[in-house]
C-alpha positions in Angstrom: -16.5 -8.7 40.0 -14.0 -5.8 40.5 -12.1 -4.5 37.5 -8.3 -4.2 37.3 -7.1 -0.6 37.7 -6.2 1.2 34.6 -2.6 1.6 33.8 -0.6 4.0 31.7 -0.4 3.5 27.9 2.8 1.5 27.0 3.5 3.9 24.1 6.6 6.0 25.0 5.7 9.3 26.6 1.9 8.7 26.6 0.3 9.5 30.0 -3.2 8.2 29.2 -4.7 5.5 31.3 -6.0 2.4 29.6 -7.4 -1.1 30.2 -5.2 -2.7 27.7 -1.6 -2.3 26.7 -2.1 0.8 24.6 -4.6 3.7 24.6 -7.1 3.8 21.7 -4.9 6.1 19.6 -1.7 4.3 20.1 -3.2 0.8 19.7 -4.0 1.7 16.0 -0.4 3.0 15.5 1.1 -0.1 17.1 -1.1 -2.4 15.0 0.0 -0.5 11.9 3.7 -0.8 12.9 3.3 -4.5 13.7 1.6 -5.2 10.3 4.3 -3.3 8.5 7.5 -4.6 10.2 6.8 -7.7 12.2 4.0 -9.6 10.4 4.7 -11.9 7.5 3.6 -10.2 4.2 1.9 -13.4 3.1 -0.5 -13.1 6.0 -2.2 -10.0 4.4 -2.8 -12.1 1.3 -4.5 -14.9 3.4 -6.6 -12.6 5.5 -8.4 -10.5 2.9 -11.9 -9.2 2.3 -13.1 -12.8 1.5 -11.8 -14.0 4.9 -13.6 -11.1 6.7 -16.9 -12.2 5.2 -16.3 -15.8 6.2 -15.3 -14.7 9.7 -18.4 -12.5 10.1 -20.7 -15.3 9.0 -19.0 -17.8 11.3 -19.2 -15.5 14.3 -22.8 -14.8 13.8 -23.5 -18.5 13.8 -21.3 -19.2 16.8 -21.2 -16.1 19.0 -19.6 -17.9 22.0 -16.1 -19.4 22.6 -16.3 -23.1 21.8 -13.6 -24.0 24.2 -15.2 -22.1 27.1 -18.6 -23.7 26.3 -17.1 -27.2 26.8 -16.4 -26.3 30.5 -19.7 -24.4 31.0 -18.4 -20.8 30.6 -20.2 -18.3 28.4 -17.6 -16.1 26.8 -18.1 -14.1 23.6 -16.2 -15.0 20.5 -13.2 -12.7 19.8 -11.2 -14.7 17.3 -12.0 -17.2 14.6 -9.2 -19.7 14.8 -8.0 -22.1 12.1 -7.5 -25.6 13.6 -5.0 -26.4 10.8 -3.2 -23.0 10.1 -3.4 -21.7 6.6 0.4 -21.7 6.3 0.2 -25.4 6.9 -2.2 -25.9 4.0 -5.4 -25.4 6.2 -8.5 -24.0 4.6 -11.3 -21.5 5.4 -13.8 -24.4 5.4 -16.1 -24.5 8.5 -14.7 -27.8 9.6 -11.3 -26.1 10.0 -12.6 -23.1 12.0 -13.3 -22.6 15.7 -14.6 -19.5 17.5 -12.5 -18.6 20.5 -12.0 -15.9 23.2 -8.5 -14.3 23.4 -7.4 -16.4 26.4 -8.3 -19.8 24.8 -6.7 -18.7 21.5 -3.5 -17.7 23.3 -3.5 -21.0 25.3 -3.9 -23.1 22.1 -1.0 -21.3 20.3 1.2 -21.5 23.4 0.6 -25.2 23.7 1.5 -25.6 20.0 4.6 -23.6 20.5 4.2 -21.7 17.2 3.8 -18.2 18.6 5.6 -15.9 20.9 9.0 -17.5 20.3 12.2 -15.4 20.3 13.2 -13.8 17.1 
């Protein structure tokens, strides 16, 4: 399958070509800016070192996207999703987790309407 052509980095003034939105250098800067200014401070408390251990264990047990598997596609896990979000009193228990690819994760949140709303 052909790949999409690379495009310029979205960081102002950066001429590098990239597959994603930002080049490797600027994606780190953008993530840092997002975490500092746009992300809820409570989120850092919920996604700590303990969560990273849980996530690693869950992904090693379920390396493929669970939604894609239901329709017969084999897509690697990119995100561990909380079925009931932590901010809505969800837990890190395995029954509340689901391994997803980026597109399935985005679709689920778009359907819920709890992300990408205007600020």
